[in-house]
PAGU-653782 format. One record per residue (C-alpha): residue number from 0; x, y, z. Coordinates in steps of 0.25 Angstrom, whole numbers, always signed. Layout:
BEGIN
{seq=NUM, px=X, py=Y, pz=Z}
...
# end
This chain:
BEGIN
{seq=0, px=+354, py=+19, pz=+3}
{seq=1, px=+353, py=+32, pz=+10}
{seq=2, px=+353, py=+39, pz=-4}
{seq=3, px=+343, py=+30, pz=-9}
{seq=4, px=+334, py=+30, pz=+3}
{seq=5, px=+334, py=+46, pz=+2}
{seq=6, px=+330, py=+46, pz=-13}
{seq=7, px=+319, py=+36, pz=-9}
{seq=8, px=+315, py=+45, pz=+2}
{seq=9, px=+314, py=+57, pz=-7}
{seq=10, px=+307, py=+49, pz=-18}
{seq=11, px=+296, py=+46, pz=-9}
{seq=12, px=+292, py=+61, pz=-9}
{seq=13, px=+288, py=+61, pz=-24}
{seq=14, px=+273, py=+58, pz=-21}
{seq=15, px=+274, py=+69, pz=-11}
{seq=16, px=+280, py=+79, pz=-22}
{seq=17, px=+274, py=+74, pz=-34}
{seq=18, px=+261, py=+82, pz=-33}
{seq=19, px=+267, py=+95, pz=-31}
{seq=20, px=+272, py=+98, pz=-45}
{seq=21, px=+258, py=+93, pz=-50}
{seq=22, px=+251, py=+103, pz=-41}
{seq=23, px=+260, py=+115, pz=-43}
{seq=24, px=+260, py=+113, pz=-59}
{seq=25, px=+246, py=+111, pz=-60}
{seq=26, px=+244, py=+123, pz=-50}
{seq=27, px=+252, py=+132, pz=-59}
{seq=28, px=+245, py=+128, pz=-72}
{seq=29, px=+231, py=+130, pz=-65}
{seq=30, px=+235, py=+144, pz=-60}
{seq=31, px=+240, py=+148, pz=-75}
{seq=32, px=+228, py=+144, pz=-81}
{seq=33, px=+219, py=+150, pz=-70}
{seq=34, px=+227, py=+164, pz=-73}
{seq=35, px=+225, py=+161, pz=-87}
{seq=36, px=+209, py=+160, pz=-86}
{seq=37, px=+209, py=+172, pz=-76}
{seq=38, px=+217, py=+180, pz=-86}
{seq=39, px=+227, py=+186, pz=-75}
{seq=40, px=+236, py=+196, pz=-81}
{seq=41, px=+248, py=+193, pz=-73}
{seq=42, px=+252, py=+177, pz=-72}
{seq=43, px=+254, py=+173, pz=-58}
{seq=44, px=+268, py=+169, pz=-53}
{seq=45, px=+260, py=+157, pz=-45}
{seq=46, px=+260, py=+150, pz=-58}
{seq=47, px=+276, py=+150, pz=-60}
{seq=48, px=+278, py=+148, pz=-46}
{seq=49, px=+269, py=+135, pz=-46}
{seq=50, px=+277, py=+130, pz=-58}
{seq=51, px=+290, py=+132, pz=-51}
{seq=52, px=+285, py=+124, pz=-38}
{seq=53, px=+280, py=+114, pz=-47}
{seq=54, px=+294, py=+113, pz=-53}
{seq=55, px=+301, py=+111, pz=-40}
{seq=56, px=+290, py=+102, pz=-35}
{seq=57, px=+291, py=+93, pz=-49}
{seq=58, px=+307, py=+93, pz=-46}
{seq=59, px=+305, py=+87, pz=-32}
{seq=60, px=+294, py=+77, pz=-36}
{seq=61, px=+303, py=+73, pz=-47}
{seq=62, px=+315, py=+71, pz=-39}
{seq=63, px=+307, py=+63, pz=-29}
{seq=64, px=+301, py=+55, pz=-40}
{seq=65, px=+314, py=+51, pz=-45}
{seq=66, px=+318, py=+45, pz=-32}
{seq=67, px=+305, py=+38, pz=-29}
{seq=68, px=+307, py=+32, pz=-44}
{seq=69, px=+321, py=+28, pz=-41}
{seq=70, px=+316, py=+19, pz=-29}
{seq=71, px=+312, py=+8, pz=-39}
{seq=72, px=+297, py=+9, pz=-34}
{seq=73, px=+292, py=+12, pz=-48}
{seq=74, px=+292, py=+4, pz=-61}
{seq=75, px=+303, py=+12, pz=-71}
{seq=76, px=+294, py=+11, pz=-83}
{seq=77, px=+283, py=+17, pz=-76}
{seq=78, px=+292, py=+28, pz=-68}
{seq=79, px=+299, py=+33, pz=-80}
{seq=80, px=+290, py=+43, pz=-86}
{seq=81, px=+284, py=+48, pz=-73}
{seq=82, px=+299, py=+51, pz=-68}
{seq=83, px=+303, py=+58, pz=-80}
{seq=84, px=+290, py=+66, pz=-83}
{seq=85, px=+292, py=+70, pz=-68}
{seq=86, px=+306, py=+75, pz=-71}
{seq=87, px=+302, py=+82, pz=-82}
{seq=88, px=+291, py=+90, pz=-75}
{seq=89, px=+301, py=+97, pz=-68}
{seq=90, px=+309, py=+105, pz=-78}
{seq=91, px=+295, py=+107, pz=-85}
{seq=92, px=+290, py=+113, pz=-73}
{seq=93, px=+301, py=+122, pz=-71}
{seq=94, px=+299, py=+126, pz=-85}
{seq=95, px=+285, py=+129, pz=-82}
{seq=96, px=+288, py=+138, pz=-71}
{seq=97, px=+299, py=+146, pz=-81}
{seq=98, px=+287, py=+148, pz=-92}
{seq=99, px=+277, py=+151, pz=-81}
{seq=100, px=+286, py=+162, pz=-75}
{seq=101, px=+283, py=+172, pz=-86}
{seq=102, px=+271, py=+166, pz=-93}
{seq=103, px=+269, py=+177, pz=-103}
{seq=104, px=+282, py=+175, pz=-109}
{seq=105, px=+277, py=+161, pz=-115}
{seq=106, px=+264, py=+159, pz=-123}
{seq=107, px=+252, py=+154, pz=-117}
{seq=108, px=+251, py=+141, pz=-126}
{seq=109, px=+265, py=+138, pz=-119}
{seq=110, px=+260, py=+139, pz=-105}
{seq=111, px=+247, py=+131, pz=-109}
{seq=112, px=+255, py=+120, pz=-116}
{seq=113, px=+265, py=+119, pz=-105}
{seq=114, px=+254, py=+118, pz=-94}
{seq=115, px=+247, py=+107, pz=-101}
{seq=116, px=+260, py=+99, pz=-104}
{seq=117, px=+263, py=+100, pz=-89}
{seq=118, px=+249, py=+95, pz=-85}
{seq=119, px=+251, py=+84, pz=-95}
{seq=120, px=+263, py=+81, pz=-89}
{seq=121, px=+259, py=+81, pz=-74}
{seq=122, px=+247, py=+72, pz=-78}
{seq=123, px=+257, py=+62, pz=-85}
{seq=124, px=+266, py=+62, pz=-73}
{seq=125, px=+255, py=+60, pz=-63}
{seq=126, px=+249, py=+49, pz=-71}
{seq=127, px=+264, py=+42, pz=-72}
{seq=128, px=+265, py=+44, pz=-57}
{seq=129, px=+252, py=+38, pz=-53}
{seq=130, px=+255, py=+25, pz=-62}
{seq=131, px=+268, py=+24, pz=-54}
{seq=132, px=+261, py=+25, pz=-41}
{seq=133, px=+248, py=+17, pz=-43}
{seq=134, px=+250, py=+10, pz=-55}
{seq=135, px=+246, py=+11, pz=-71}
{seq=136, px=+231, py=+8, pz=-69}
{seq=137, px=+229, py=+18, pz=-58}
{seq=138, px=+223, py=+30, pz=-65}
{seq=139, px=+213, py=+21, pz=-74}
{seq=140, px=+210, py=+11, pz=-63}
{seq=141, px=+197, py=+16, pz=-61}
{seq=142, px=+194, py=+24, pz=-73}
{seq=143, px=+182, py=+21, pz=-83}
{seq=144, px=+184, py=+9, pz=-91}
{seq=145, px=+186, py=+18, pz=-105}
{seq=146, px=+196, py=+27, pz=-98}
{seq=147, px=+204, py=+15, pz=-94}
{seq=148, px=+203, py=+9, pz=-107}
{seq=149, px=+208, py=+22, pz=-113}
{seq=150, px=+220, py=+25, pz=-103}
{seq=151, px=+224, py=+13, pz=-95}
{seq=152, px=+236, py=+4, pz=-100}
{seq=153, px=+234, py=-7, pz=-108}
{seq=154, px=+245, py=-15, pz=-103}
{seq=155, px=+240, py=-25, pz=-91}
{seq=156, px=+253, py=-30, pz=-83}
{seq=157, px=+245, py=-40, pz=-76}
{seq=158, px=+241, py=-47, pz=-89}
{seq=159, px=+248, py=-61, pz=-91}
{seq=160, px=+249, py=-69, pz=-103}
{seq=161, px=+242, py=-82, pz=-102}
{seq=162, px=+249, py=-96, pz=-107}
{seq=163, px=+243, py=-109, pz=-110}
{seq=164, px=+255, py=-119, pz=-110}
{seq=165, px=+264, py=-119, pz=-99}
{seq=166, px=+275, py=-128, pz=-107}
{seq=167, px=+278, py=-115, pz=-115}
{seq=168, px=+277, py=-104, pz=-105}
{seq=169, px=+291, py=-99, pz=-100}
{seq=170, px=+290, py=-95, pz=-85}
{seq=171, px=+299, py=-83, pz=-85}
{seq=172, px=+297, py=-77, pz=-98}
{seq=173, px=+282, py=-79, pz=-98}
{seq=174, px=+278, py=-79, pz=-84}
{seq=175, px=+288, py=-71, pz=-76}
{seq=176, px=+295, py=-61, pz=-85}
{seq=177, px=+280, py=-54, pz=-88}
{seq=178, px=+279, py=-53, pz=-73}
{seq=179, px=+292, py=-46, pz=-72}
{seq=180, px=+290, py=-37, pz=-84}
{seq=181, px=+278, py=-32, pz=-79}
{seq=182, px=+282, py=-30, pz=-64}
{seq=183, px=+297, py=-29, pz=-64}
{seq=184, px=+304, py=-26, pz=-77}
{seq=185, px=+300, py=-10, pz=-76}
{seq=186, px=+311, py=-8, pz=-66}
{seq=187, px=+320, py=-20, pz=-68}
{seq=188, px=+323, py=-20, pz=-84}
{seq=189, px=+335, py=-17, pz=-93}
{seq=190, px=+335, py=-2, pz=-91}
{seq=191, px=+329, py=-1, pz=-77}
{seq=192, px=+335, py=-11, pz=-66}
{seq=193, px=+330, py=-8, pz=-53}
{seq=194, px=+340, py=-14, pz=-43}
{seq=195, px=+348, py=-18, pz=-55}
{seq=196, px=+338, py=-29, pz=-59}
{seq=197, px=+333, py=-32, pz=-72}
{seq=198, px=+320, py=-41, pz=-73}
{seq=199, px=+318, py=-40, pz=-88}
{seq=200, px=+327, py=-51, pz=-93}
{seq=201, px=+330, py=-65, pz=-86}
{seq=202, px=+345, py=-63, pz=-87}
{seq=203, px=+343, py=-50, pz=-79}
{seq=204, px=+332, py=-56, pz=-70}
{seq=205, px=+343, py=-66, pz=-66}
{seq=206, px=+354, py=-56, pz=-63}
{seq=207, px=+345, py=-50, pz=-53}
{seq=208, px=+347, py=-36, pz=-47}
{seq=209, px=+359, py=-28, pz=-40}
{seq=210, px=+367, py=-41, pz=-42}
{seq=211, px=+357, py=-51, pz=-35}
{seq=212, px=+349, py=-62, pz=-42}
{seq=213, px=+334, py=-60, pz=-38}
{seq=214, px=+330, py=-75, pz=-43}
{seq=215, px=+334, py=-87, pz=-35}
{seq=216, px=+329, py=-98, pz=-44}
{seq=217, px=+320, py=-108, pz=-37}
{seq=218, px=+317, py=-98, pz=-25}
{seq=219, px=+308, py=-88, pz=-26}
{seq=220, px=+309, py=-84, pz=-12}
{seq=221, px=+324, py=-82, pz=-13}
{seq=222, px=+322, py=-74, pz=-25}
{seq=223, px=+323, py=-58, pz=-25}
{seq=224, px=+314, py=-57, pz=-35}
{seq=225, px=+303, py=-63, pz=-28}
{seq=226, px=+306, py=-57, pz=-15}
{seq=227, px=+305, py=-44, pz=-21}
{seq=228, px=+291, py=-46, pz=-27}
{seq=229, px=+286, py=-52, pz=-13}
{seq=230, px=+291, py=-42, pz=-4}
{seq=231, px=+280, py=-33, pz=+3}
{seq=232, px=+276, py=-21, pz=-6}
{seq=233, px=+281, py=-12, pz=+5}
{seq=234, px=+294, py=-16, pz=+3}
{seq=235, px=+304, py=-7, pz=-4}
{seq=236, px=+310, py=-20, pz=-11}
{seq=237, px=+296, py=-25, pz=-16}
{seq=238, px=+295, py=-27, pz=-32}
{seq=239, px=+290, py=-21, pz=-41}
{seq=240, px=+288, py=-8, pz=-32}
{seq=241, px=+276, py=-5, pz=-40}
{seq=242, px=+261, py=-6, pz=-40}
{seq=243, px=+263, py=-17, pz=-51}
{seq=244, px=+268, py=-28, pz=-42}
{seq=245, px=+268, py=-43, pz=-44}
{seq=246, px=+255, py=-50, pz=-43}
{seq=247, px=+254, py=-63, pz=-34}
{seq=248, px=+254, py=-72, pz=-46}
{seq=249, px=+266, py=-65, pz=-52}
{seq=250, px=+275, py=-67, pz=-39}
{seq=251, px=+271, py=-80, pz=-38}
{seq=252, px=+274, py=-83, pz=-53}
{seq=253, px=+288, py=-77, pz=-51}
{seq=254, px=+290, py=-86, pz=-38}
{seq=255, px=+286, py=-98, pz=-46}
{seq=256, px=+296, py=-95, pz=-56}
{seq=257, px=+308, py=-93, pz=-48}
{seq=258, px=+304, py=-105, pz=-39}
{seq=259, px=+305, py=-114, pz=-51}
{seq=260, px=+319, py=-109, pz=-54}
{seq=261, px=+316, py=-94, pz=-61}
{seq=262, px=+319, py=-101, pz=-76}
{seq=263, px=+319, py=-91, pz=-86}
{seq=264, px=+317, py=-102, pz=-97}
{seq=265, px=+308, py=-113, pz=-92}
{seq=266, px=+293, py=-113, pz=-95}
{seq=267, px=+281, py=-116, pz=-85}
{seq=268, px=+281, py=-131, pz=-89}
{seq=269, px=+296, py=-133, pz=-85}
{seq=270, px=+294, py=-128, pz=-71}
{seq=271, px=+286, py=-133, pz=-59}
{seq=272, px=+273, py=-126, pz=-57}
{seq=273, px=+268, py=-127, pz=-42}
{seq=274, px=+253, py=-129, pz=-40}
{seq=275, px=+252, py=-115, pz=-34}
{seq=276, px=+257, py=-109, pz=-47}
{seq=277, px=+248, py=-116, pz=-56}
{seq=278, px=+236, py=-108, pz=-54}
{seq=279, px=+244, py=-95, pz=-55}
{seq=280, px=+250, py=-100, pz=-69}
{seq=281, px=+235, py=-103, pz=-74}
{seq=282, px=+228, py=-91, pz=-68}
{seq=283, px=+239, py=-81, pz=-73}
{seq=284, px=+246, py=-87, pz=-86}
{seq=285, px=+235, py=-98, pz=-90}
{seq=286, px=+247, py=-109, pz=-88}
{seq=287, px=+240, py=-122, pz=-84}
{seq=288, px=+253, py=-129, pz=-78}
{seq=289, px=+245, py=-142, pz=-74}
{seq=290, px=+250, py=-155, pz=-81}
{seq=291, px=+245, py=-155, pz=-95}
{seq=292, px=+244, py=-167, pz=-106}
{seq=293, px=+255, py=-166, pz=-117}
{seq=294, px=+245, py=-161, pz=-128}
{seq=295, px=+243, py=-148, pz=-120}
{seq=296, px=+257, py=-145, pz=-120}
{seq=297, px=+260, py=-146, pz=-134}
{seq=298, px=+261, py=-134, pz=-142}
{seq=299, px=+262, py=-135, pz=-158}
{seq=300, px=+256, py=-130, pz=-170}
{seq=301, px=+243, py=-136, pz=-174}
{seq=302, px=+243, py=-147, pz=-184}
{seq=303, px=+242, py=-142, pz=-199}
{seq=304, px=+227, py=-145, pz=-202}
{seq=305, px=+231, py=-152, pz=-215}
{seq=306, px=+237, py=-162, pz=-206}
{seq=307, px=+224, py=-164, pz=-198}
{seq=308, px=+216, py=-167, pz=-211}
{seq=309, px=+226, py=-176, pz=-215}
{seq=310, px=+225, py=-184, pz=-202}
{seq=311, px=+208, py=-183, pz=-204}
{seq=312, px=+210, py=-189, pz=-218}
{seq=313, px=+216, py=-201, pz=-213}
{seq=314, px=+204, py=-204, pz=-204}
{seq=315, px=+210, py=-198, pz=-191}
{seq=316, px=+200, py=-188, pz=-182}
{seq=317, px=+209, py=-176, pz=-177}
{seq=318, px=+205, py=-165, pz=-166}
{seq=319, px=+211, py=-155, pz=-159}
{seq=320, px=+214, py=-154, pz=-144}
{seq=321, px=+206, py=-141, pz=-143}
{seq=322, px=+210, py=-127, pz=-140}
{seq=323, px=+224, py=-122, pz=-146}
{seq=324, px=+230, py=-137, pz=-144}
{seq=325, px=+236, py=-141, pz=-157}
{seq=326, px=+237, py=-156, pz=-154}
{seq=327, px=+227, py=-166, pz=-160}
{seq=328, px=+217, py=-178, pz=-155}
{seq=329, px=+219, py=-189, pz=-167}
{seq=330, px=+209, py=-201, pz=-168}
{seq=331, px=+208, py=-212, pz=-178}
{seq=332, px=+196, py=-222, pz=-178}
{seq=333, px=+194, py=-235, pz=-186}
{seq=334, px=+203, py=-247, pz=-190}
{seq=335, px=+208, py=-241, pz=-203}
{seq=336, px=+220, py=-234, pz=-198}
{seq=337, px=+232, py=-235, pz=-205}
{seq=338, px=+247, py=-233, pz=-203}
{seq=339, px=+247, py=-222, pz=-214}
{seq=340, px=+235, py=-215, pz=-206}
{seq=341, px=+244, py=-216, pz=-193}
{seq=342, px=+256, py=-210, pz=-201}
{seq=343, px=+246, py=-198, pz=-204}
{seq=344, px=+246, py=-194, pz=-190}
{seq=345, px=+261, py=-191, pz=-190}
{seq=346, px=+261, py=-177, pz=-196}
{seq=347, px=+252, py=-173, pz=-185}
{seq=348, px=+260, py=-182, pz=-174}
{seq=349, px=+264, py=-168, pz=-166}
{seq=350, px=+249, py=-164, pz=-164}
{seq=351, px=+242, py=-177, pz=-162}
{seq=352, px=+241, py=-179, pz=-146}
{seq=353, px=+229, py=-188, pz=-145}
{seq=354, px=+228, py=-201, pz=-154}
{seq=355, px=+217, py=-210, pz=-154}
{seq=356, px=+218, py=-223, pz=-162}
{seq=357, px=+207, py=-231, pz=-153}
{seq=358, px=+202, py=-243, pz=-160}
{seq=359, px=+210, py=-242, pz=-173}
{seq=360, px=+218, py=-253, pz=-180}
{seq=361, px=+231, py=-245, pz=-176}
{seq=362, px=+244, py=-254, pz=-177}
{seq=363, px=+256, py=-254, pz=-168}
{seq=364, px=+266, py=-250, pz=-180}
{seq=365, px=+258, py=-238, pz=-183}
{seq=366, px=+260, py=-232, pz=-170}
{seq=367, px=+274, py=-230, pz=-173}
{seq=368, px=+269, py=-217, pz=-181}
{seq=369, px=+264, py=-211, pz=-167}
{seq=370, px=+278, py=-212, pz=-161}
{seq=371, px=+281, py=-197, pz=-164}
{seq=372, px=+268, py=-191, pz=-159}
{seq=373, px=+274, py=-183, pz=-148}
{seq=374, px=+262, py=-176, pz=-145}
{seq=375, px=+253, py=-188, pz=-143}
{seq=376, px=+248, py=-189, pz=-129}
{seq=377, px=+236, py=-199, pz=-131}
{seq=378, px=+235, py=-211, pz=-139}
{seq=379, px=+223, py=-220, pz=-140}
{seq=380, px=+226, py=-234, pz=-145}
{seq=381, px=+215, py=-242, pz=-139}
{seq=382, px=+208, py=-253, pz=-145}
{seq=383, px=+220, py=-255, pz=-156}
{seq=384, px=+229, py=-266, pz=-158}
{seq=385, px=+241, py=-258, pz=-153}
{seq=386, px=+251, py=-266, pz=-145}
{seq=387, px=+264, py=-265, pz=-138}
{seq=388, px=+271, py=-264, pz=-151}
{seq=389, px=+264, py=-252, pz=-155}
{seq=390, px=+266, py=-245, pz=-142}
{seq=391, px=+280, py=-246, pz=-144}
{seq=392, px=+279, py=-234, pz=-154}
{seq=393, px=+272, py=-225, pz=-144}
{seq=394, px=+286, py=-224, pz=-135}
{seq=395, px=+289, py=-211, pz=-142}
{seq=396, px=+277, py=-204, pz=-138}
{seq=397, px=+282, py=-194, pz=-128}
{seq=398, px=+269, py=-187, pz=-123}
{seq=399, px=+258, py=-200, pz=-125}
{seq=400, px=+250, py=-198, pz=-111}
{seq=401, px=+238, py=-207, pz=-114}
{seq=402, px=+238, py=-220, pz=-121}
{seq=403, px=+226, py=-230, pz=-123}
{seq=404, px=+230, py=-244, pz=-127}
{seq=405, px=+216, py=-249, pz=-121}
{seq=406, px=+212, py=-263, pz=-130}
{seq=407, px=+226, py=-263, pz=-137}
{seq=408, px=+236, py=-274, pz=-138}
{seq=409, px=+247, py=-268, pz=-129}
{seq=410, px=+252, py=-277, pz=-117}
{seq=411, px=+261, py=-276, pz=-106}
{seq=412, px=+273, py=-274, pz=-114}
{seq=413, px=+267, py=-259, pz=-118}
{seq=414, px=+268, py=-255, pz=-103}
{seq=415, px=+284, py=-251, pz=-104}
{seq=416, px=+281, py=-244, pz=-116}
{seq=417, px=+271, py=-235, pz=-110}
{seq=418, px=+279, py=-232, pz=-99}
{seq=419, px=+289, py=-226, pz=-109}
{seq=420, px=+279, py=-215, pz=-113}
{seq=421, px=+284, py=-203, pz=-105}
{seq=422, px=+270, py=-196, pz=-104}
{seq=423, px=+261, py=-209, pz=-104}
{seq=424, px=+250, py=-207, pz=-92}
{seq=425, px=+240, py=-216, pz=-95}
{seq=426, px=+238, py=-229, pz=-105}
{seq=427, px=+225, py=-236, pz=-106}
{seq=428, px=+228, py=-252, pz=-107}
{seq=429, px=+215, py=-258, pz=-105}
{seq=430, px=+211, py=-271, pz=-112}
{seq=431, px=+225, py=-273, pz=-117}
{seq=432, px=+236, py=-283, pz=-114}
{seq=433, px=+243, py=-275, pz=-103}
{seq=434, px=+241, py=-282, pz=-90}
{seq=435, px=+235, py=-276, pz=-78}
{seq=436, px=+246, py=-279, pz=-69}
{seq=437, px=+256, py=-272, pz=-78}
{seq=438, px=+248, py=-260, pz=-80}
{seq=439, px=+246, py=-259, pz=-65}
{seq=440, px=+261, py=-261, pz=-62}
{seq=441, px=+264, py=-250, pz=-72}
{seq=442, px=+254, py=-240, pz=-64}
{seq=443, px=+260, py=-243, pz=-51}
{seq=444, px=+274, py=-238, pz=-57}
{seq=445, px=+268, py=-224, pz=-54}
{seq=446, px=+273, py=-218, pz=-67}
{seq=447, px=+266, py=-208, pz=-76}
{seq=448, px=+258, py=-219, pz=-83}
{seq=449, px=+244, py=-224, pz=-79}
{seq=450, px=+240, py=-238, pz=-86}
{seq=451, px=+225, py=-241, pz=-87}
{seq=452, px=+221, py=-254, pz=-89}
{seq=453, px=+208, py=-262, pz=-87}
{seq=454, px=+202, py=-256, pz=-73}
{seq=455, px=+214, py=-252, pz=-68}
{seq=456, px=+220, py=-237, pz=-68}
{seq=457, px=+231, py=-230, pz=-60}
# end
């Protein structure tokens, strides 16, 4: 611990010494160029002395810089080139001193090339150091737009991907891992493991660092990962110890993930989304987690256009739901419907979500063809001769949400069948044989189903 404190103390002197080699080397080069312009017969010893002092200063700056880098306060991927260019400058500067001691032994082209190479190295080294201290965009932050476009990095670490469907978005791999990749993995990966911690993979993340777990599934407050990213930035244990700190949204997203069990497999739709997280997910990721009807959740390829043409040839009207939704709104009007026409719907059974057969001559037996329409969410059978027998064929519809039986022949015997439909939320039974008392009793049960009959509504 004492050794660590001593090296950290020495490392803090790096900013103090880092400008000395720059100053002395540039001074030596400028003196040499001045002598060349004034055509002095005997080169001044001040040039070689400046190079010598610059070499010692570069050594001290590199030593302090090495210790400062070992504190873990800088991202390794940004530190690497700054560190090794700085170390390389030490022998190169001493080589410059050796050359400049007896300048006439070497051609003028060598002196000029060596000087220009040193200036270039110093510029690169200084730029790398500035990026470490002030961030990647510091130098070009207030540059004119053309200059920014020419030199600024194209990578935007704050950019996030936008999603549409929470059912298919994996919380860890698509929301959490990208945050860790940008903010943490530079110092905690397969090659570099600060604190013996690797955050680049779920398995290594669960192992934690220095033999201790950093995740307590179900409790962000008790998780070391969350504690480190929420410490005061003045704390030596605050992470990440760079200018690229986590934003409020990123911290809240990680806390939500941990509080919901820190699963590495579940998607957004499979875990609870508190009310205060819904605006964040919508704003940051374009994820609308409000309850949605089934037809908005389905993800299938669009129906082949030839199948749509066949349905239209049978007299059906086929419409899309709009946008990129592949499901269809299909309707039929008239009293020339046949069992063969109903069977023609079967090839499109996965794509039909709204089916309107209002005021048609549909028969009970024909409804058997609709029993496998797994994405059917709304069915209009109003003003038809459909009875209780016909409804028995609909028991296999897993996602039917709305059913219109207004003016049909169904009776109280259909109510138990309707209760078995798992997603049915609303059924219209006005002007049927269903009694108001039975409908009212079903509504009072307090289930998911709402019955609308006559002037009564739930």
